[in-house]
Structure formats: C-alpha cells, structure tokens
Steps between C-alpha positions, in 0.01 A plus 500: 500500500772743600715427196203547267408825676854638486536411131167667434593807706844562352406416143178703521315199361130468573456131580136526609394376158668167582240444774193285463249631246196276552359296214766622260768292334729798559440469875590131540872567572380723782395188691872438548634857510236707682612414859847630409376837369407792727363843424731699727733476800213516753326211325821298503570565870141420601535158336859423597467474878184286515635275224825455692333439839232264371739324261744443785219355710394260225851387417590451866183326622403317181832423324371203295199689367656847468623499141200306374251725676682812376477379140135397537403834660699693239343322202143466627486867602627621162279264302181592689579871467552450127166317467273702729643845584422843358652590165791706635867415561552323834847523656662437839561212739200565724314203354784274609499668843128432541568141386765463771268638767219266396739204478636555851157569652323204342795268562449573867131418478549184293807350669397583861845453644629752752771640272261566212233647725752732669630622163143543377410715802816707457410569137147600599645738760751655256300496178135462600415837348584368153157340485356834383731495199302225330205736458475759224632829624762736368504531125875443459517186715449154351259355754459211256864403556437507873184288471647242262826490698292405805318233300836366380634491857197302618540253212869464579430441871256220408728343236809498725324427831694174544841651426712587802301296753553595864781319676370201691524530877545193711385446857852502634558850350237665716625604839265399774549474872515137598329577830195728514560817707248400770689172560843656551663446838670789671829419668602652834827495688526421872391856594186480282642733232396401155761468228 
C-alpha cells in the first residue's frame, strides 16, 4: 500500500482508475489492485493501523488459516463489490479491514475457545464502531466494500473454523489443591503459635 501510494504521489499518477469499477470489464483488475490504492495520505493512514493490528492478531492467533483467510477475504470482497456495488471507482483496504474484523469476531463465536472469545471481545472493544460503516452514509466512502468485506470475513470464519484448533488441555495441567481449604489442618508449635 505504501509503495503504491509513494509511487503515485511522486509520479503524480492518478491510480484511482485502477480501482474496482463494478460490472465493467475495465474494473476487473481492480479486484486485485483496489486494496493497494488510496485517495490521499489520510486515507492511507486510516487503513494502515487497523490493517496492521488486525492482521497481526489473525497471523498470531490463527497461523494455519491466516494466509488462506486473507486471500479469501481479499477476493470475495473485491468480487462482490464488482458485482453489486454502485458504478463508481472503489479503492482502499477498508473492505479487507472489515473482513478481518468479521473474521476475528465470528471465529470467536464459532470456535468458542477462550483464546478466540477473548480476541473477539477485544476487537469489539477496539473496532465496534465500525458496524455503522456498512450502512450507506458519506458519498465518498465505499460502504459496499465494508459490507462485502464483512460478508467475506464471516464466510472465511466458517470455512476455516477447524483450522488452528485450541490446544488440548489435560487434567494434569490444571492446578488444583489436592485438599479442599475447609479440610486443611493448621499446625501449631508448643506455644500454640501457628506456622
């Protein structure tokens, strides 16, 4: 993203036309290129940090499914935008970001292990306000990318639900007191001082 932006900035090239143009043969390459293209520096920064944080979470907690889910989210989002979105150029990585949020959230719901649920709750805490981005709003924002990115994330969470299963815990791994607290004996010395 940054390399594409810097090339665009220093060459004064307008790469927005390489975004997704729905239902147009000319817009098909945008399925692959649009997440790499950003309108300005603010747009790039607003996508960089969430993409880094969420991507790190996915690659750390779901290493076996990470690359596959990234590709699935990337392609499904772009394809659905190309098929169903408004007839304007769609650029930016926010569709992938919404896909990551949906993937992490729904993985927590589907898998039901403590690690996935904790990560899911953290994402809701950090990015819960993104839910409003899937509704039509500002004219210059591709809410369709947000919506279809979320759909792609849900699909990816379902498809890869059995990847990265939680580590099995055995009985001997759980620390339990061998004697219940009410059955403990208190020791005293000769002067009745406990120790």
